[in-house]
Backbone and ligand atoms as CSV (ligand in chain L), in Angstrom:
chain,resi,resn,atom,element,x,y,z
A,1,MET,N,N,-21.195,19.231,-27.068
A,1,MET,CA,C,-19.952,18.508,-26.876
A,1,MET,C,C,-19.387,18.704,-25.481
A,2,ALA,N,N,-19.599,19.902,-24.940
A,2,ALA,CA,C,-19.075,20.174,-23.621
A,2,ALA,C,C,-19.677,19.239,-22.593
A,3,ASN,N,N,-21.006,19.036,-22.743
A,3,ASN,CA,C,-21.689,18.140,-21.815
A,3,ASN,C,C,-21.142,16.729,-21.904
A,4,ALA,N,N,-20.977,16.316,-23.162
A,4,ALA,CA,C,-20.459,14.944,-23.369
A,4,ALA,C,C,-19.091,14.809,-22.728
A,5,LEU,N,N,-18.248,15.814,-22.949
A,5,LEU,CA,C,-16.898,15.725,-22.391
A,5,LEU,C,C,-16.903,15.703,-20.875
A,6,SER,N,N,-17.768,16.544,-20.303
A,6,SER,CA,C,-17.766,16.523,-18.827
A,6,SER,C,C,-18.338,15.224,-18.294
A,7,LEU,N,N,-19.300,14.662,-19.014
A,7,LEU,CA,C,-19.817,13.376,-18.609
A,7,LEU,C,C,-18.712,12.313,-18.634
A,8,VAL,N,N,-17.933,12.358,-19.691
A,8,VAL,CA,C,-16.813,11.408,-19.824
A,8,VAL,C,C,-15.836,11.632,-18.675
A,9,ALA,N,N,-15.586,12.901,-18.384
A,9,ALA,CA,C,-14.632,13.193,-17.311
A,9,ALA,C,C,-15.125,12.644,-16.002
A,10,VAL,N,N,-16.436,12.787,-15.721
A,10,VAL,CA,C,-16.986,12.272,-14.491
A,10,VAL,C,C,-16.861,10.747,-14.467
A,11,LEU,N,N,-17.196,10.125,-15.569
A,11,LEU,CA,C,-17.121,8.683,-15.598
A,11,LEU,C,C,-15.673,8.167,-15.442
A,12,LEU,N,N,-14.765,8.906,-16.023
A,12,LEU,CA,C,-13.364,8.510,-15.876
A,12,LEU,C,C,-12.925,8.648,-14.411
A,13,CYS,N,N,-13.432,9.712,-13.746
A,13,CYS,CA,C,-13.117,9.864,-12.341
A,13,CYS,C,C,-13.649,8.683,-11.536
A,14,VAL,N,N,-14.879,8.279,-11.848
A,14,VAL,CA,C,-15.468,7.111,-11.170
A,14,VAL,C,C,-14.621,5.905,-11.404
A,15,ALA,N,N,-14.164,5.742,-12.647
A,15,ALA,CA,C,-13.327,4.568,-12.973
A,15,ALA,C,C,-12.028,4.615,-12.176
A,16,SER,N,N,-11.432,5.792,-12.094
A,16,SER,CA,C,-10.173,5.927,-11.368
A,16,SER,C,C,-10.409,5.648,-9.881
A,17,TYR,N,N,-11.518,6.142,-9.390
A,17,TYR,CA,C,-11.817,5.926,-7.974
A,17,TYR,C,C,-11.942,4.434,-7.708
A,18,GLY,N,N,-12.606,3.762,-8.617
A,18,GLY,CA,C,-12.744,2.299,-8.448
A,18,GLY,C,C,-11.422,1.632,-8.377
A,19,ALA,N,N,-10.469,2.046,-9.244
A,19,ALA,CA,C,-9.163,1.447,-9.226
A,19,ALA,C,C,-8.428,1.783,-7.925
A,20,LEU,N,N,-8.542,3.031,-7.495
A,20,LEU,CA,C,-7.825,3.453,-6.270
A,20,LEU,C,C,-8.380,2.739,-5.037
A,21,SER,N,N,-9.648,2.539,-5.022
A,21,SER,CA,C,-10.246,2.015,-3.842
A,21,SER,C,C,-9.874,0.562,-3.593
A,22,SER,N,N,-9.249,-0.082,-4.605
A,22,SER,CA,C,-8.821,-1.456,-4.399
A,22,SER,C,C,-7.560,-1.513,-3.579
A,23,ALA,N,N,-6.852,-0.355,-3.390
A,23,ALA,CA,C,-5.684,-0.318,-2.530
A,23,ALA,C,C,-6.148,-0.462,-1.085
A,24,ARG,N,N,-5.334,-1.181,-0.327
A,24,ARG,CA,C,-5.727,-1.440,1.043
A,24,ARG,C,C,-4.771,-0.762,1.986
A,25,THR,N,N,-5.220,-0.574,3.221
A,25,THR,CA,C,-4.360,-0.058,4.259
A,25,THR,C,C,-4.206,-1.162,5.305
A,26,PHE,N,N,-2.963,-1.550,5.535
A,26,PHE,CA,C,-2.690,-2.570,6.540
A,26,PHE,C,C,-2.218,-1.902,7.817
A,27,THR,N,N,-2.926,-2.181,8.880
A,27,THR,CA,C,-2.435,-1.690,10.198
A,27,THR,C,C,-1.393,-2.687,10.719
A,28,VAL,N,N,-0.177,-2.200,10.794
A,28,VAL,CA,C,0.924,-3.090,11.156
A,28,VAL,C,C,0.709,-3.628,12.577
A,29,GLY,N,N,0.710,-4.947,12.700
A,29,GLY,CA,C,0.467,-5.545,14.006
A,29,GLY,C,C,-0.999,-5.635,14.390
A,30,ASP,N,N,-1.838,-5.246,13.443
A,30,ASP,CA,C,-3.299,-5.217,13.704
A,30,ASP,C,C,-3.621,-4.457,14.985
A,31,ASP,N,N,-4.398,-5.045,15.846
A,31,ASP,CA,C,-4.842,-4.333,17.066
A,31,ASP,C,C,-3.708,-3.907,17.982
A,32,GLN,N,N,-2.613,-4.655,17.911
A,32,GLN,CA,C,-1.540,-4.353,18.835
A,32,GLN,C,C,-0.633,-3.254,18.347
A,33,GLY,N,N,-0.677,-3.007,17.050
A,33,GLY,CA,C,0.083,-1.917,16.505
A,33,GLY,C,C,1.582,-2.203,16.411
A,34,TRP,N,N,2.321,-1.115,16.470
A,34,TRP,CA,C,3.799,-1.147,16.309
A,34,TRP,C,C,4.394,-1.068,17.719
A,35,MET,N,N,4.852,-2.194,18.223
A,35,MET,CA,C,5.372,-2.243,19.579
A,35,MET,C,C,6.343,-3.383,19.712
A,36,SER,N,N,7.018,-3.434,20.821
A,36,SER,CA,C,7.932,-4.560,21.036
A,36,SER,C,C,7.156,-5.785,21.474
A,37,GLY,N,N,7.747,-6.918,21.268
A,37,GLY,CA,C,7.133,-8.164,21.689
A,37,GLY,C,C,6.220,-8.789,20.651
A,38,ILE,N,N,6.244,-8.274,19.419
A,38,ILE,CA,C,5.421,-8.845,18.352
A,38,ILE,C,C,6.363,-9.345,17.259
A,39,ASP,N,N,6.027,-10.491,16.735
A,39,ASP,CA,C,6.814,-11.029,15.615
A,39,ASP,C,C,6.163,-10.526,14.301
A,40,TYR,N,N,6.799,-9.518,13.723
A,40,TYR,CA,C,6.208,-8.938,12.522
A,40,TYR,C,C,6.427,-9.773,11.298
A,41,THR,N,N,7.372,-10.686,11.368
A,41,THR,CA,C,7.514,-11.659,10.269
A,41,THR,C,C,6.279,-12.514,10.236
A,42,ASP,N,N,5.843,-12.896,11.414
A,42,ASP,CA,C,4.619,-13.646,11.545
A,42,ASP,C,C,3.425,-12.847,11.024
A,43,TRP,N,N,3.422,-11.574,11.348
A,43,TRP,CA,C,2.303,-10.720,10.933
A,43,TRP,C,C,2.198,-10.626,9.394
A,44,THR,N,N,3.361,-10.594,8.731
A,44,THR,CA,C,3.342,-10.451,7.274
A,44,THR,C,C,2.970,-11.762,6.585
A,45,SER,N,N,3.230,-12.892,7.235
A,45,SER,CA,C,3.012,-14.150,6.555
A,45,SER,C,C,1.553,-14.337,6.193
A,46,GLY,N,N,1.352,-14.761,4.963
A,46,GLY,CA,C,-0.022,-14.947,4.486
A,46,GLY,C,C,-0.629,-13.674,3.907
A,47,LYS,N,N,0.066,-12.543,4.035
A,47,LYS,CA,C,-0.473,-11.306,3.468
A,47,LYS,C,C,0.192,-11.022,2.123
A,48,THR,N,N,-0.558,-10.452,1.242
A,48,THR,CA,C,0.003,-10.064,-0.065
A,48,THR,C,C,-0.086,-8.535,-0.154
A,49,PHE,N,N,1.035,-7.923,-0.390
A,49,PHE,CA,C,1.070,-6.461,-0.481
A,49,PHE,C,C,1.224,-6.056,-1.933
A,50,ALA,N,N,0.443,-5.104,-2.326
A,50,ALA,CA,C,0.436,-4.653,-3.735
A,50,ALA,C,C,0.811,-3.178,-3.815
A,51,VAL,N,N,1.256,-2.806,-4.976
A,51,VAL,CA,C,1.593,-1.390,-5.244
A,51,VAL,C,C,0.333,-0.547,-4.941
A,52,GLY,N,N,0.526,0.496,-4.169
A,52,GLY,CA,C,-0.592,1.381,-3.840
A,52,GLY,C,C,-1.137,1.111,-2.435
A,53,ASP,N,N,-0.884,-0.053,-1.902
A,53,ASP,CA,C,-1.333,-0.333,-0.522
A,53,ASP,C,C,-0.560,0.541,0.443
A,54,LYS,N,N,-1.139,0.706,1.635
A,54,LYS,CA,C,-0.494,1.538,2.643
A,54,LYS,C,C,-0.246,0.730,3.904
A,55,LEU,N,N,0.814,1.066,4.586
A,55,LEU,CA,C,1.092,0.523,5.919
A,55,LEU,C,C,0.794,1.619,6.928
A,56,LEU,N,N,0.045,1.306,7.933
A,56,LEU,CA,C,-0.212,2.223,9.003
A,56,LEU,C,C,0.494,1.700,10.277
A,57,PHE,N,N,1.416,2.479,10.746
A,57,PHE,CA,C,2.086,2.154,12.021
A,57,PHE,C,C,1.444,3.007,13.101
A,58,SER,N,N,0.849,2.360,14.072
A,58,SER,CA,C,0.213,3.055,15.186
A,58,SER,C,C,0.972,2.701,16.457
A,59,TYR,N,N,1.381,3.740,17.215
A,59,TYR,CA,C,2.251,3.505,18.385
A,59,TYR,C,C,2.223,4.783,19.227
A,60,ARG,N,N,2.753,4.696,20.397
A,60,ARG,CA,C,2.837,5.871,21.251
A,60,ARG,C,C,3.958,6.774,20.735
A,61,SER,N,N,3.590,8.019,20.483
A,61,SER,CA,C,4.574,8.911,19.894
A,61,SER,C,C,5.772,9.050,20.796
A,62,GLN,N,N,6.931,9.150,20.176
A,62,GLN,CA,C,8.224,9.305,20.849
A,62,GLN,C,C,8.696,8.017,21.535
A,63,GLU,N,N,7.821,7.050,21.765
A,63,GLU,CA,C,8.276,5.819,22.413
A,63,GLU,C,C,8.927,4.879,21.418
A,64,HIS,N,N,8.495,4.981,20.162
A,64,HIS,CA,C,9.062,4.129,19.130
A,64,HIS,C,C,9.322,5.000,17.921
A,65,THR,N,N,10.065,4.443,16.991
A,65,THR,CA,C,10.231,5.125,15.731
A,65,THR,C,C,9.827,4.167,14.603
A,66,VAL,N,N,9.467,4.758,13.508
A,66,VAL,CA,C,9.306,3.985,12.288
A,66,VAL,C,C,10.426,4.520,11.383
A,67,THR,N,N,11.452,3.704,11.292
A,67,THR,CA,C,12.630,4.111,10.575
A,67,THR,C,C,12.811,3.168,9.362
A,68,GLU,N,N,12.748,3.732,8.199
A,68,GLU,CA,C,12.927,2.925,7.018
A,68,GLU,C,C,14.413,2.824,6.724
A,69,VAL,N,N,14.876,1.602,6.560
A,69,VAL,CA,C,16.312,1.371,6.358
A,69,VAL,C,C,16.536,0.445,5.160
A,70,SER,N,N,17.833,0.303,4.847
A,70,SER,CA,C,18.178,-0.626,3.779
A,70,SER,C,C,18.061,-2.048,4.316
A,71,LYS,N,N,18.250,-2.986,3.380
A,71,LYS,CA,C,18.227,-4.388,3.792
A,71,LYS,C,C,19.275,-4.664,4.872
A,72,SER,N,N,20.462,-4.132,4.687
A,72,SER,CA,C,21.505,-4.409,5.675
A,72,SER,C,C,21.174,-3.723,7.020
A,73,GLY,N,N,20.568,-2.529,6.917
A,73,GLY,CA,C,20.129,-1.875,8.136
A,73,GLY,C,C,19.119,-2.697,8.917
A,74,TYR,N,N,18.304,-3.364,8.145
A,74,TYR,CA,C,17.271,-4.237,8.745
A,74,TYR,C,C,17.906,-5.416,9.466
A,75,TYR,N,N,18.894,-6.030,8.764
A,75,TYR,CA,C,19.472,-7.238,9.366
A,75,TYR,C,C,20.456,-6.922,10.496
A,76,THR,N,N,21.032,-5.729,10.443
A,76,THR,CA,C,21.965,-5.353,11.520
A,76,THR,C,C,21.322,-4.422,12.564
A,77,CYS,N,N,20.064,-4.122,12.376
A,77,CYS,CA,C,19.361,-3.186,13.271
A,77,CYS,C,C,20.081,-1.848,13.377
A,78,SER,N,N,20.501,-1.336,12.217
A,78,SER,CA,C,21.178,-0.050,12.213
A,78,SER,C,C,20.323,0.998,11.514
A,79,GLY,N,N,20.114,2.089,12.226
A,79,GLY,CA,C,19.330,3.159,11.648
A,79,GLY,C,C,20.177,4.189,10.969
A,80,SER,N,N,21.467,3.977,10.888
A,80,SER,CA,C,22.317,4.964,10.234
A,80,SER,C,C,22.074,4.957,8.711
A,81,GLY,N,N,21.985,6.107,8.170
A,81,GLY,CA,C,21.663,6.210,6.744
A,81,GLY,C,C,20.194,5.884,6.465
A,82,ALA,N,N,19.340,6.100,7.454
A,82,ALA,CA,C,17.932,5.748,7.276
A,82,ALA,C,C,17.329,6.496,6.121
A,83,LEU,N,N,16.373,5.873,5.452
A,83,LEU,CA,C,15.686,6.460,4.338
A,83,LEU,C,C,14.612,7.439,4.809
A,84,SER,N,N,14.041,7.126,5.965
A,84,SER,CA,C,13.055,8.016,6.558
A,84,SER,C,C,12.935,7.646,8.032
A,85,ASP,N,N,12.359,8.559,8.772
A,85,ASP,CA,C,12.287,8.348,10.207
A,85,ASP,C,C,11.087,9.141,10.748
A,86,ASP,N,N,10.285,8.484,11.587
A,86,ASP,CA,C,9.147,9.213,12.141
A,86,ASP,C,C,8.888,8.733,13.568
A,87,THR,N,N,8.489,9.628,14.416
A,87,THR,CA,C,8.172,9.273,15.806
A,87,THR,C,C,6.800,9.831,16.219
A,88,SER,N,N,6.005,10.179,15.220
A,88,SER,CA,C,4.751,10.908,15.474
A,88,SER,C,C,3.675,10.061,16.163
A,89,GLY,N,N,3.836,8.738,16.079
A,89,GLY,CA,C,2.801,7.865,16.681
A,89,GLY,C,C,1.835,7.330,15.648
A,90,TRP,N,N,1.865,7.901,14.470
A,90,TRP,CA,C,0.890,7.550,13.423
A,90,TRP,C,C,1.607,7.738,12.095
A,91,THR,N,N,2.214,6.684,11.612
A,91,THR,CA,C,3.017,6.798,10.402
A,91,THR,C,C,2.394,5.980,9.276
A,92,VAL,N,N,2.094,6.662,8.205
A,92,VAL,CA,C,1.510,5.969,7.079
A,92,VAL,C,C,2.549,5.929,5.945
A,93,VAL,N,N,2.779,4.727,5.450
A,93,VAL,CA,C,3.735,4.539,4.369
A,93,VAL,C,C,3.015,3.958,3.182
A,94,THR,N,N,3.137,4.591,2.046
A,94,THR,CA,C,2.533,4.043,0.829
A,94,THR,C,C,3.531,3.212,0.100
A,95,LEU,N,N,3.120,2.024,-0.265
A,95,LEU,CA,C,3.994,1.117,-0.997
A,95,LEU,C,C,3.930,1.496,-2.480
A,96,THR,N,N,4.864,2.300,-2.897
A,96,THR,CA,C,4.752,2.957,-4.203
A,96,THR,C,C,5.277,2.086,-5.358
A,97,GLY,N,N,5.971,1.019,-5.019
A,97,GLY,CA,C,6.488,0.218,-6.117
A,97,GLY,C,C,6.838,-1.189,-5.645
A,98,PRO,N,N,7.121,-2.067,-6.576
A,98,PRO,CA,C,7.473,-3.424,-6.181
A,98,PRO,C,C,8.854,-3.495,-5.517
A,99,GLY,N,N,9.023,-4.510,-4.737
A,99,GLY,CA,C,10.298,-4.670,-4.034
A,99,GLY,C,C,10.059,-4.841,-2.548
A,100,THR,N,N,11.138,-4.891,-1.792
A,100,THR,CA,C,11.029,-5.107,-0.350
A,100,THR,C,C,11.387,-3.811,0.385
A,101,ARG,N,N,10.547,-3.426,1.315
A,101,ARG,CA,C,10.788,-2.251,2.166
A,101,ARG,C,C,11.091,-2.761,3.549
A,102,TYR,N,N,12.011,-2.075,4.204
A,102,TYR,CA,C,12.482,-2.501,5.519
A,102,TYR,C,C,12.261,-1.395,6.552
A,103,PHE,N,N,11.672,-1.749,7.673
A,103,PHE,CA,C,11.415,-0.784,8.735
A,103,PHE,C,C,11.903,-1.355,10.051
A,104,ILE,N,N,12.494,-0.493,10.864
A,104,ILE,CA,C,12.910,-0.883,12.190
A,104,ILE,C,C,12.454,0.181,13.206
A,105,CYS,N,N,12.421,-0.233,14.455
A,105,CYS,CA,C,12.302,0.770,15.521
A,105,CYS,C,C,13.716,1.106,15.917
A,106,ASN,N,N,14.006,2.401,15.881
A,106,ASN,CA,C,15.401,2.805,16.134
A,106,ASN,C,C,15.655,3.183,17.573
A,107,VAL,N,N,14.784,2.730,18.454
A,107,VAL,CA,C,15.029,2.916,19.878
A,107,VAL,C,C,15.946,1.779,20.320
A,108,THR,N,N,16.989,2.120,21.032
A,108,THR,CA,C,18.031,1.153,21.379
A,108,THR,C,C,17.440,-0.157,21.920
A,109,GLY,N,N,17.852,-1.239,21.303
A,109,GLY,CA,C,17.464,-2.563,21.783
A,109,GLY,C,C,16.154,-3.113,21.250
A,110,LEU,N,N,15.307,-2.234,20.719
A,110,LEU,CA,C,13.988,-2.736,20.332
A,110,LEU,C,C,14.019,-3.499,19.011
A,111,CYS,N,N,14.804,-2.988,18.077
A,111,CYS,CA,C,14.891,-3.700,16.792
A,111,CYS,C,C,15.483,-5.081,17.035
A,112,SER,N,N,16.551,-5.123,17.804
A,112,SER,CA,C,17.216,-6.441,17.998
A,112,SER,C,C,16.350,-7.409,18.786
A,113,SER,N,N,15.363,-6.849,19.507
A,113,SER,CA,C,14.458,-7.758,20.185
A,113,SER,C,C,13.233,-8.089,19.303
A,114,GLY,N,N,13.294,-7.634,18.066
A,114,GLY,CA,C,12.268,-8.091,17.124
A,114,GLY,C,C,11.364,-7.037,16.512
A,115,MET,N,N,11.581,-5.784,16.924
A,115,MET,CA,C,10.684,-4.724,16.408
A,115,MET,C,C,11.198,-4.265,15.039
A,116,LYS,N,N,10.938,-5.070,14.062
A,116,LYS,CA,C,11.403,-4.840,12.707
A,116,LYS,C,C,10.416,-5.467,11.723
A,117,LEU,N,N,10.322,-4.841,10.590
A,117,LEU,CA,C,9.311,-5.308,9.623
A,117,LEU,C,C,9.876,-5.248,8.214
A,118,ALA,N,N,9.751,-6.331,7.481
A,118,ALA,CA,C,10.117,-6.350,6.080
A,118,ALA,C,C,8.852,-6.676,5.276
A,119,VAL,N,N,8.550,-5.837,4.329
A,119,VAL,CA,C,7.342,-6.035,3.525
A,119,VAL,C,C,7.727,-6.116,2.054
A,120,THR,N,N,7.331,-7.204,1.446
A,120,THR,CA,C,7.608,-7.368,0.024
A,120,THR,C,C,6.369,-7.069,-0.802
A,121,VAL,N,N,6.558,-6.158,-1.748
A,121,VAL,CA,C,5.476,-5.737,-2.622
A,121,VAL,C,C,5.664,-6.465,-3.935
A,122,ALA,N,N,4.602,-7.134,-4.336
A,122,ALA,CA,C,4.646,-7.903,-5.561
A,122,ALA,C,C,4.765,-6.944,-6.771
A,123,GLU,N,N,5.390,-7.492,-7.841
A,123,GLU,CA,C,5.307,-6.780,-9.118
A,123,GLU,C,C,3.871,-6.682,-9.518
A,124,SER,N,N,3.462,-5.542,-10.081
A,124,SER,CA,C,2.076,-5.505,-10.559
A,124,SER,C,C,2.022,-6.255,-11.876
A,125,GLY,N,N,0.879,-6.847,-12.127
A,125,GLY,CA,C,0.720,-7.598,-13.361
A,125,GLY,C,C,0.829,-9.081,-13.110
A,126,GLY,N,N,1.124,-9.820,-14.160
A,126,GLY,CA,C,1.056,-11.276,-14.157
A,126,GLY,C,C,1.965,-11.907,-13.115
A,127,GLY,N,N,1.467,-12.981,-12.577
A,127,GLY,CA,C,2.309,-13.782,-11.666
A,127,GLY,C,C,2.169,-13.380,-10.212
A,128,THR,N,N,1.564,-12.237,-9.947
A,128,THR,CA,C,1.518,-11.805,-8.571
A,128,THR,C,C,0.153,-12.045,-7.925
A,129,VAL,N,N,-0.845,-12.341,-8.747
A,129,VAL,CA,C,-2.152,-12.544,-8.180
A,129,VAL,C,C,-2.188,-13.943,-7.552
A,130,PRO,N,N,-2.428,-14.009,-6.251
A,130,PRO,CA,C,-2.430,-15.322,-5.624
A,130,PRO,C,C,-3.574,-16.180,-6.196
A,131,SER,N,N,-3.385,-17.447,-6.231
A,131,SER,CA,C,-4.375,-18.317,-6.805
A,131,SER,C,C,-5.679,-18.209,-6.017
A,132,GLY,N,N,-6.744,-18.120,-6.766
A,132,GLY,CA,C,-8.066,-18.011,-6.101
A,132,GLY,C,C,-8.394,-16.591,-5.647
A,133,ALA,N,N,-7.517,-15.631,-5.941
A,133,ALA,CA,C,-7.805,-14.263,-5.523
A,133,ALA,C,C,-8.969,-13.731,-6.388
A,134,SER,N,N,-10.014,-13.319,-5.693
A,134,SER,CA,C,-11.128,-12.777,-6.418
A,134,SER,C,C,-11.310,-11.293,-6.104
A,135,GLY,N,N,-10.536,-10.802,-5.160
A,135,GLY,CA,C,-10.706,-9.413,-4.713
A,135,GLY,C,C,-10.105,-8.416,-5.656
A,136,GLY,N,N,-8.868,-8.675,-6.120
A,136,GLY,CA,C,-8.201,-7.629,-6.871
A,136,GLY,C,C,-8.542,-7.638,-8.356
A,137,ALA,N,N,-8.691,-8.822,-8.926
A,137,ALA,CA,C,-8.784,-8.923,-10.385
A,137,ALA,C,C,-10.016,-8.201,-10.994
A,138,PRO,N,N,-11.204,-8.328,-10.411
A,138,PRO,CA,C,-12.356,-7.762,-11.097
A,138,PRO,C,C,-12.345,-6.243,-11.203
A,139,THR,N,N,-11.661,-5.572,-10.277
A,139,THR,CA,C,-11.738,-4.116,-10.231
A,139,THR,C,C,-11.259,-3.436,-11.538
A,140,PRO,N,N,-10.079,-3.843,-12.035
A,140,PRO,CA,C,-9.683,-3.196,-13.318
A,140,PRO,C,C,-10.689,-3.444,-14.417
A,141,GLY,N,N,-11.338,-4.616,-14.377
A,141,GLY,CA,C,-12.384,-4.933,-15.368
A,141,GLY,C,C,-13.521,-3.949,-15.286
A,142,VAL,N,N,-13.969,-3.689,-14.078
A,142,VAL,CA,C,-15.082,-2.740,-13.854
A,142,VAL,C,C,-14.662,-1.374,-14.395
A,143,GLY,N,N,-13.417,-0.975,-14.036
A,143,GLY,CA,C,-12.916,0.326,-14.505
A,143,GLY,C,C,-12.906,0.406,-16.009
A,144,SER,N,N,-12.445,-0.676,-16.685
A,144,SER,CA,C,-12.391,-0.697,-18.137
A,144,SER,C,C,-13.786,-0.635,-18.700
A,145,ALA,N,N,-14.748,-1.350,-18.073
A,145,ALA,CA,C,-16.099,-1.344,-18.559
A,145,ALA,C,C,-16.660,0.063,-18.533
A,146,VAL,N,N,-16.406,0.800,-17.447
A,146,VAL,CA,C,-16.889,2.170,-17.321
A,146,VAL,C,C,-16.297,3.006,-18.447
A,147,VAL,N,N,-15.011,2.826,-18.723
A,147,VAL,CA,C,-14.350,3.588,-19.760
A,147,VAL,C,C,-15.005,3.295,-21.095
A,148,VAL,N,N,-15.298,2.006,-21.334
A,148,VAL,CA,C,-15.942,1.619,-22.583
A,148,VAL,C,C,-17.308,2.290,-22.688
A,149,VAL,N,N,-18.089,2.270,-21.607
A,149,VAL,CA,C,-19.407,2.922,-21.616
A,149,VAL,C,C,-19.233,4.418,-21.885
A,150,ALA,N,N,-18.260,5.031,-21.205
A,150,ALA,CA,C,-18.021,6.471,-21.384
A,150,ALA,C,C,-17.705,6.774,-22.843
A,151,THR,N,N,-16.882,5.948,-23.452
A,151,THR,CA,C,-16.539,6.160,-24.838
A,151,THR,C,C,-17.760,6.043,-25.733
A,152,GLY,N,N,-18.598,5.078,-25.435
A,152,GLY,CA,C,-19.803,4.865,-26.196
A,152,GLY,C,C,-20.727,6.093,-26.095
A,153,VAL,N,N,-20.865,6.624,-24.889
A,153,VAL,CA,C,-21.722,7.814,-24.706
A,153,VAL,C,C,-21.154,8.942,-25.520
A,154,LEU,N,N,-19.845,9.104,-25.484
A,154,LEU,CA,C,-19.198,10.214,-26.205
A,154,LEU,C,C,-19.501,10.086,-27.692
A,155,ILE,N,N,-19.354,8.889,-28.207
A,155,ILE,CA,C,-19.597,8.638,-29.669
A,155,ILE,C,C,-21.050,8.956,-29.977
A,156,LYS,N,N,-21.986,8.459,-29.133
A,156,LYS,CA,C,-23.404,8.654,-29.403
A,156,LYS,C,C,-23.736,10.151,-29.417
A,157,LEU,N,N,-23.244,10.873,-28.391
A,157,LEU,CA,C,-23.539,12.268,-28.279
A,157,LEU,C,C,-22.916,13.064,-29.419
A,158,ALA,N,N,-21.769,12.606,-29.876
A,158,ALA,CA,C,-21.097,13.313,-30.942
A,158,ALA,C,C,-21.849,13.168,-32.244
A,159,LEU,N,N,-22.615,12.077,-32.361
A,159,LEU,CA,C,-23.365,11.831,-33.595
A,159,LEU,C,C,-24.564,12.747,-33.746
A,160,PHE,N,N,-25.070,13.290,-32.609
A,160,PHE,CA,C,-26.284,14.112,-32.703
A,160,PHE,C,C,-26.019,15.610,-32.595
L,1,CU,CU,CU,10.151,0.464,19.396
């Protein structure tokens, strides 16, 4: 039984890994990174962000900030009451739930000149999968199939 259980554990890990690996990391601004002079609204258009995806802000440390703010902070370019703040040059933010997250550069004048980003994360589940999306949907199926196989192995081994 111990062998069967550890096999199941391994298979479940594989299944979990499969599910996790479907999360993506978006480099904000792509090759240009997090800097002034980029329209980040433009950058987000056409992209779909899902729970578990990550945002990577790459910039020169201390020259910019990645400051997470409220919706009003985003629209007024105010970093007061910021939810988080980083100047390290390499800021990774995990999109942990559905909703809109707001980020600004809190260096004077930069947010108001456009260095701001709003990212909307879709609700997980129905209605959020864009039409024709073939990337995200199959992965949970594969995971489930592995779990089914694992369960079958457990049952078989338990019988002998
Ligand atoms: Cu900046």
